[in-house]
C-alpha positions as CSV (number, residue, x, y, z in Angstrom):
1,M,145.8,-112.5,102.2
2,I,142.9,-110.7,100.6
3,T,141.9,-112.0,97.1
4,K,140.4,-110.2,94.1
5,E,137.3,-112.4,94.5
6,Q,136.8,-111.1,98.0
7,V,137.1,-107.5,96.8
8,L,134.6,-108.1,94.0
9,D,132.2,-109.8,96.5
10,A,132.4,-106.7,98.7
11,L,131.9,-104.4,95.8
12,R,128.6,-106.2,94.9
13,S,127.2,-104.4,97.9
14,V,127.9,-101.0,96.4
15,M,124.8,-99.9,94.5
16,D,124.7,-97.2,91.8
17,P,122.6,-94.5,93.6
18,E,120.3,-94.0,90.6
19,L,120.3,-97.3,88.7
20,H,119.8,-99.4,91.9
21,R,122.0,-102.2,90.7
22,N,125.4,-103.1,92.0
23,I,128.5,-101.8,90.3
24,V,129.9,-105.2,89.5
25,E,126.8,-106.3,87.7
26,L,126.8,-103.0,85.7
27,G,130.4,-103.6,84.7
28,M,131.6,-100.4,86.4
29,V,134.5,-102.2,88.2
30,R,137.2,-102.1,85.5
31,E,140.2,-103.3,87.5
32,V,141.2,-104.6,90.9
33,Q,144.9,-104.7,91.8
34,I,146.3,-106.0,95.2
35,V,149.8,-105.3,96.2
36,G,150.4,-106.3,99.8
37,K,148.1,-104.1,102.0
38,T,147.4,-101.8,99.1
39,I,144.2,-102.3,97.0
40,N,143.7,-100.3,93.9
41,V,140.2,-100.2,92.4
42,T,139.4,-98.5,89.1
43,I,135.7,-97.6,88.6
44,A,134.4,-96.7,85.2
45,L,131.6,-94.1,85.3
46,T,128.9,-93.7,82.6
47,V,130.1,-90.1,82.0
48,A,133.3,-88.5,83.3
49,T,131.3,-85.7,85.0
50,C,128.9,-88.0,86.8
51,P,127.4,-85.9,89.7
52,L,127.4,-89.0,92.0
53,Q,131.0,-89.9,91.5
54,D,132.1,-88.8,95.0
55,Q,129.4,-90.9,96.7
56,I,130.3,-94.0,94.6
57,A,134.0,-93.5,95.4
58,Q,133.3,-93.2,99.1
59,D,131.1,-96.4,99.1
60,V,133.8,-98.3,97.3
61,G,136.5,-97.2,99.7
62,R,134.3,-98.1,102.7
63,V,133.4,-101.6,101.8
64,V,136.9,-102.6,100.6
65,D,138.5,-101.1,103.7
66,A,136.3,-103.2,105.9
67,L,137.9,-106.4,104.5
68,G,140.9,-106.2,106.8
69,D,143.0,-104.1,109.1
70,D,145.5,-101.5,108.0
71,L,144.5,-101.6,104.4
72,E,145.3,-98.7,102.0
73,V,142.4,-98.4,99.5
74,R,142.9,-96.3,96.4
75,V,139.9,-95.6,94.2
76,A,140.5,-94.3,90.7
77,L,137.6,-92.9,88.6
78,T,137.5,-92.9,84.8
79,A,134.9,-92.9,82.0
80,M,133.5,-96.0,80.4
81,T,134.8,-97.2,77.0
82,E,132.4,-97.9,74.2
83,E,132.6,-101.6,75.0
84,E,131.8,-101.0,78.6
85,K,128.8,-98.8,77.7
86,A,127.6,-101.6,75.4
87,H,127.7,-104.1,78.3
88,L,125.8,-101.6,80.5
89,R,123.1,-101.3,77.8
90,E,122.7,-105.1,77.7
91,V,122.4,-105.3,81.5
92,L,119.8,-102.5,81.6
93,Q,117.9,-103.9,78.7
94,A,117.8,-107.3,80.2
95,G,116.3,-106.0,83.4
96,K,114.0,-103.5,81.8
97,Q,110.3,-103.8,82.5
98,Q,107.7,-103.4,79.8
99,G,107.0,-99.7,79.2
100,S,107.3,-97.0,76.6
101,G,110.2,-98.7,74.8
102,F,112.7,-96.1,75.8
103,P,115.4,-97.1,78.2
104,A,115.5,-93.8,80.2
105,A,111.7,-93.7,80.8
106,N,111.9,-97.2,82.3
107,L,114.8,-96.3,84.6
108,N,113.4,-93.1,86.0
109,R,111.8,-93.1,89.4
110,I,109.8,-89.9,89.7
111,K,107.3,-89.6,92.6
112,A,105.2,-86.6,91.5
113,V,104.9,-84.6,88.3
114,V,103.4,-81.1,88.7
115,A,102.6,-78.8,85.8
116,V,102.6,-75.0,86.1
117,M,100.1,-73.7,83.6
118,S,98.6,-70.4,82.5
119,G,95.9,-69.6,80.0
120,K,98.1,-67.1,78.2
121,G,101.6,-65.9,78.0
122,G,103.1,-63.0,79.8
123,V,101.8,-63.7,83.3
124,G,105.2,-64.9,84.7
125,K,104.4,-68.6,84.5
126,S,108.1,-69.7,84.0
127,T,109.3,-67.5,86.9
128,V,106.7,-69.1,89.2
129,A,107.7,-72.5,88.0
130,A,111.4,-71.7,88.6
131,M,110.7,-70.3,92.1
132,L,108.5,-73.4,92.9
133,A,111.5,-75.6,92.0
134,V,113.9,-73.5,94.0
135,G,111.6,-73.6,97.1
136,L,111.2,-77.4,96.8
137,R,114.9,-77.8,96.5
138,R,115.5,-75.7,99.6
139,A,113.1,-78.1,101.4
140,D,115.7,-80.8,100.4
141,L,113.6,-82.5,97.8
142,R,115.1,-84.0,94.7
143,V,113.8,-81.7,91.9
144,G,113.8,-81.6,88.1
145,V,112.3,-79.0,85.8
146,L,111.0,-80.0,82.3
147,D,110.7,-76.9,80.1
148,A,107.8,-77.9,77.9
149,D,107.4,-74.3,76.6
150,I,109.3,-75.3,73.4
151,T,108.8,-72.0,71.4
152,G,109.5,-69.7,74.4
153,P,111.9,-71.5,76.7
154,S,112.9,-69.5,79.8
155,I,114.0,-72.0,82.4
156,P,117.8,-72.3,81.5
157,K,118.2,-68.5,81.6
158,L,116.4,-68.1,84.9
159,L,118.3,-70.9,86.6
160,G,121.7,-70.0,85.1
161,V,122.4,-73.2,83.0
162,A,123.9,-72.9,79.6
163,E,125.8,-76.2,79.0
164,P,124.2,-78.7,76.7
165,P,122.9,-82.1,78.1
166,L,125.2,-85.1,77.9
167,S,124.5,-88.3,76.1
168,S,125.0,-91.5,78.0
169,P,124.0,-95.2,77.7
170,L,121.1,-94.4,80.0
171,G,119.7,-91.6,78.0
172,I,120.1,-87.8,77.8
173,M,121.6,-86.6,81.1
174,P,120.1,-83.3,82.1
175,P,122.5,-80.6,83.5
176,T,122.0,-79.3,87.0
177,T,121.8,-75.9,88.5
178,A,124.1,-74.6,91.3
179,T,121.8,-76.0,94.0
180,G,121.3,-79.4,92.2
181,I,118.0,-78.9,90.2
182,K,118.0,-81.0,87.1
183,I,116.7,-79.2,84.0
184,M,115.9,-80.0,80.4
185,S,115.0,-77.4,77.8
186,I,115.1,-77.1,74.0
187,N,117.3,-74.0,74.5
188,L,120.1,-76.2,75.9
189,M,120.2,-78.0,72.5
190,L,120.4,-74.9,70.3
191,E,123.6,-73.5,68.9
192,R,122.6,-70.1,70.1
193,E,120.1,-69.4,72.8
194,E,118.5,-66.7,70.8
195,D,117.7,-69.0,67.9
196,A,114.0,-69.3,67.2
197,V,112.3,-72.7,67.3
198,I,109.9,-72.4,64.3
199,W,108.1,-75.8,64.5
200,R,104.7,-77.0,63.8
201,G,102.6,-78.7,66.4
202,P,103.7,-82.3,65.8
203,L,107.3,-81.5,66.1
204,I,106.7,-79.6,69.4
205,A,104.7,-82.5,70.7
206,G,107.5,-84.9,69.7
207,A,110.1,-82.8,71.6
208,I,107.9,-82.8,74.8
209,Q,107.5,-86.6,74.6
210,Q,111.2,-87.0,74.1
211,F,112.0,-84.9,77.2
212,W,109.9,-87.4,79.1
213,N,110.9,-90.6,77.4
214,D,114.6,-90.1,76.5
215,V,115.9,-88.0,79.5
216,F,117.5,-89.9,82.4
217,W,116.0,-88.0,85.3
218,G,117.0,-90.7,87.8
219,D,115.4,-90.5,91.2
220,L,113.3,-87.4,91.7
221,D,110.8,-86.4,94.4
222,I,109.2,-84.1,91.9
223,L,109.4,-83.0,88.3
224,V,108.1,-79.5,87.7
225,V,106.8,-79.0,84.2
226,D,106.8,-75.4,82.8
227,M,103.8,-75.8,80.5
228,P,103.4,-74.0,77.1
229,P,100.9,-71.2,77.5
230,G,97.3,-71.7,76.4
231,T,95.3,-74.8,75.6
232,S,97.0,-75.7,72.3
233,D,98.2,-79.1,71.1
234,A,101.4,-78.7,73.1
235,A,99.5,-78.4,76.4
236,L,97.3,-81.3,75.4
237,T,100.5,-83.4,74.7
238,V,101.8,-82.8,78.2
239,M,98.5,-83.8,79.8
240,Q,98.2,-86.9,77.7
241,A,101.8,-88.0,77.6
242,L,103.0,-87.3,81.2
243,P,101.5,-88.8,84.4
244,L,100.6,-85.5,85.9
245,T,100.0,-85.5,89.7
246,G,98.4,-82.0,89.6
247,I,98.4,-78.6,88.0
248,V,99.2,-75.1,89.4
249,L,97.4,-72.3,87.6
250,V,99.2,-68.9,87.3
251,T,97.2,-65.8,86.4
252,S,97.5,-62.0,86.8
253,P,94.9,-59.5,88.0
254,Q,93.4,-58.7,84.6
255,D,90.0,-59.8,83.3
256,L,91.6,-61.1,80.1
257,A,94.2,-63.2,82.0
258,E,91.5,-64.6,84.3
259,M,89.2,-65.4,81.5
260,V,91.8,-67.5,79.7
261,V,93.1,-69.2,82.8
262,R,89.5,-70.4,83.3
263,K,89.9,-72.1,79.9
264,A,93.0,-73.8,81.2
265,A,91.2,-74.9,84.4
266,N,88.3,-76.3,82.2
267,M,90.9,-78.1,80.1
268,A,92.4,-79.7,83.3
269,G,88.9,-80.7,84.3
270,H,88.2,-82.4,80.9
271,M,91.5,-84.3,81.3
272,N,90.7,-85.3,84.9
273,T,93.9,-83.7,86.1
274,P,93.7,-82.4,89.7
275,L,94.1,-78.7,90.4
276,I,96.5,-77.9,93.2
277,G,95.7,-74.2,93.4
278,V,95.8,-70.8,91.8
279,V,98.6,-68.2,92.1
280,E,98.0,-64.5,91.2
281,N,101.3,-63.1,89.9
282,M,102.2,-59.5,89.3
283,S,99.4,-58.6,91.8
284,Y,100.9,-55.3,92.9
285,V,104.1,-53.2,93.2
286,I,105.6,-51.5,96.2
287,C,106.8,-47.9,95.6
288,P,110.5,-47.8,96.5
289,D,110.2,-44.2,97.7
290,C,107.0,-44.1,99.8
291,N,106.5,-47.9,100.4
292,A,102.9,-47.5,99.2
293,R,101.3,-50.6,97.5
294,F,99.8,-50.1,94.1
295,E,97.6,-52.6,92.2
296,L,98.7,-51.6,88.7
297,F,96.3,-53.9,86.9
298,G,93.4,-53.4,89.3
299,K,92.1,-55.8,92.0
300,G,92.3,-59.4,90.9
301,K,89.5,-62.0,91.2
302,S,91.8,-65.0,91.6
303,E,90.4,-66.0,95.0
304,E,86.9,-66.1,93.7
305,M,88.0,-68.0,90.6
306,A,89.8,-70.6,92.8
307,R,86.7,-71.1,94.9
308,A,84.6,-71.5,91.7
309,F,86.9,-74.3,90.6
310,G,87.0,-75.9,94.1
311,T,90.7,-75.4,94.5
312,A,93.1,-73.6,96.8
313,F,94.1,-69.9,96.4
314,L,97.9,-70.0,96.9
315,G,98.5,-66.3,97.3
316,K,99.4,-63.0,95.5
317,I,102.9,-62.3,94.3
318,G,104.1,-58.8,93.7
319,I,106.3,-57.3,91.1
320,D,109.9,-57.2,92.4
321,S,112.7,-55.7,90.4
322,R,115.3,-57.7,92.4
323,M,113.7,-61.0,91.2
324,T,113.8,-59.7,87.7
325,Q,117.5,-58.8,88.0
326,L,118.5,-62.1,89.5
327,G,116.5,-64.0,86.9
328,D,118.1,-62.1,84.1
329,A,121.5,-62.9,85.6
330,G,120.7,-66.6,86.0
331,H,120.8,-66.4,89.8
332,I,117.1,-66.7,90.7
333,E,118.1,-69.5,93.1
334,A,119.5,-66.7,95.3
335,Y,116.1,-64.9,95.5
336,E,113.9,-65.2,98.6
337,N,110.3,-64.2,98.9
338,D,107.9,-65.6,101.6
339,E,105.0,-65.0,99.2
340,F,106.0,-68.3,97.4
341,A,105.7,-70.3,100.7
342,P,102.0,-71.2,100.3
343,L,102.6,-72.5,96.8
344,V,105.7,-74.5,97.9
345,A,103.9,-75.9,100.9
346,A,100.9,-77.0,98.8
347,V,103.1,-78.8,96.3
348,Q,105.1,-80.4,99.1
349,A,101.9,-81.8,100.5
350,V,101.1,-83.3,97.1
351,V,104.5,-84.9,96.9
352,A,104.2,-86.3,100.4
353,A,100.9,-87.9,99.6
354,A,102.0,-89.4,96.2
355,P,102.8,-93.1,96.2
356,A,106.4,-94.2,96.0
357,P,107.5,-94.8,92.4
358,D,107.8,-98.4,91.2
359,S,111.3,-100.0,91.5
360,H,113.0,-101.2,88.3
């Protein structure tokens, strides 16, 4: 006869996929009932819409079923009560390492953090950041996007996410896109997406730091940061507060854009942040009637600029109305363009070379 203690012992081998602690220790096993060959297990999740609930249920069913022959294992999933959440907080706090003082920051395991930066607005930085995240997700990496452009957030619109983030004992839970990219943006917290964020520098800096410290990103191979344009306090906050692995610079083929992106490159140098490469966006357009290629803004000098800064030139990206249409509709994950491949490959290499994040 199988006992409740045997079931609990088996369940201690089931680890929460993101917290890396067993579900018994975390207080997630609410009830175990045994009636003959039928074993009913009730699992309390941190949030009812936990994206990992299917994996947890499968793991529970597998280990309990292995206890004997001809068992019927029934797994019920529910949400934690306030008391269960309080217990979870105590467990996590007890095992928390010294760090920023915020629970989420100490629980996250992020291998690489790559910022997408431009010297000025209007060069398509957010679109490049979104397509970089899409390309990395297609390569089966675990990807998050932090929208640090607080006063001009574009990431939720491009990636088709409108629901606000959820609150949990672990921190703010970022919503995910259709393909599983986690995102956090100030626009997800506004009552209306068109509301203006009219904040002074310290408030903007505080929001960026909160997105790093208070958001439970969990396990990520890479966090892509859509930087605020220019070299203002907000950009400085990102470079100082986040452990950046590298920076991608986005420019367009205009002397003005290239001049200000040199400022951004110089800023990265002063902050000792490695440059991964330079992307020239809006480089050309193809005539839909005659298929001729036109350089609307003239011939860019991005390749020469990349060489001057000792970094890679990661290609020219043309103006494509289909990308614009899909982005406006929130379906940019459906867009495909081989011109992003060098950028994605370069960042993949950075992720592969990055050391594994510390365990908690």
